Structures are given as C-alpha cells and as structure tokens.
C-alpha positions, 0 to 999 in steps of 0.5 A: 103175255106182257105184264109190265104195263100192269105195274102200278106205282100209286102207293109210296112204300113205307120207309123203315123209320115210319111209325106203326100208327102211320102204317095202321092208318094207311091200311085202314084206307086201303084194301091191300093185304100188304104194303112194301117197305124200303130202307134207304130207298131199297125194297126190303119186304112187305108189312102185312095188314094183320101184323100192322094191327097187332103191333104197338102203334107208338113203335117204328117199323124198324122195331118189327123188321123181323116180321117183314115178308121179303116176297117179290117178282121181277119186271120180266117174270112170267105171268104164271110165275107171278100168279104162283107168287100171289098164291104162295104168299096170300097177298093181293099185291106183289112188289116188282123189282127191276134188273138192278133191284130197283123198286118199280111198283107192284101188281094187283092180284085182280089184274094178273087174274084177268090175264088168266081170264083171257086165255083160251082155257077160260074164254073158249067154248069147251068141256072140262074133264078131270082125271086122276092117276098114280103120280108115277103112271100118268104123263102129259104126252099120254093125256094129249095123245088120248084127247087128240086120238079121239079128234079132240082139241086141247084148250088147256091142261094143268095139275089141279091136285097132288095127294097121296101119290095121286095126281089129278089133271084138269083138261079143257077140250072142244066139245067134240068126242067128249064121251069117246075121250072119257071112255078112252081115259078109263081104258088107260086106267085113269079115274074120271073124277068129273061128271059127264052127261053120258055117265048121268044117262047111264046112271039114270038108266041103271036106276030105272032098270033096278027099280023095274027089277024090284017092281017085277019081283014084288 
C-alpha cells in the first residue's frame, strides 16, 4: 500500500530555540500527543504533550533536549511497520523523513489505521478463530494447512499474544467449514480460545442433560 499521499505538512516543527510556553500554547490548541522538533532545520525528535506541560514555561526547548523522543519512519516504510512504530511510541503522529534525512511531514494514526480497515482481514465477511499453542510447537504453515485442508479460505492471520511460552494466533477465514476447522485445530493440539456456535450448542446440550440426570435422580 502506498502511504506517501498520507504525509501531512500543516504543522511546522518547533525549532530547538522555541520557548516551552510556545510549545504549551500549541498543544492546548491541538489534539496531538507529540510535535516534531528541529535543530538547524534537521529533525532531532519529538516533544510530548505530557512533558511540555511539566516543564518551566520560561525556559527553552534546548534546555530539555534530553527529553526529546527520536522516533521516526521513512518515506518508503511499509504501512505495517508504520503502525508498529505508532504502537511502540504511544503516539498519534509519526514524523516522516526522506532518503537524505530531510523532514517531509508526519502521518496521523487514524489515517494509517484506515489502511488496516481496508484490508480483507476487516472488510471481508468471515469468521474469527483464536488458537493457542506452545511457541516452539506452532507454525504458520501448519495453521494454513489446517484451514485449507478443510476447504477454508484464509483472509488473514497474525500473532495476537505471546505469554509464558504460549503463542496465540488470530485467524480470519471464510464462513465455510468453521466447525470442522475448529475440531481439526483441537486434533493438532491447539487450544481454541474463541467461542463458536457449535461449542455453545454442545455446552447447552450438556447442561440440559446434566439437569435431566439430576431431575431423574431426585
């Protein structure tokens, strides 16, 4: 996906010689978590809103240069890597630099998220299966083989959690063969975390059966 046309350049970066009071005033007018800072027109990092409001308004940005966060992406950076950078730095803007380290502008988080919304993982009709297995035991090839051997169509799969040597994968597939796919995952020793209609029906039947047994044994 081409992200270059999402680059925004409507906010001029602060020069390192700007006063903290100026920075605080701009943050009061915007909803951004960070604003880029330059030194001699070269990008050196971002000042966060939280930091700006904690600093002495009469001092200069250069007095707090140590607090600048030097995160950035490149003009050619893949959109998934851009999204990862947003998550890593808890920011809603991301400075963009060119091949010669020139400051080009920034991305807004919502624009990059909209790219994700346009992927088949979100906008195609289908069902979600969430499975877990030991981090050394699972493989993407096995996950795909399980789905496709049951005539399922994979619309997307990603690692949604890794904890205590257990890896969780979230898979979106077409609605065809959901039950057989779920059962096949279980036969391959995957724990199916997500709830499915077939499982709910079996649970309801078991609860009714247990209730009937209890009633008959009264």
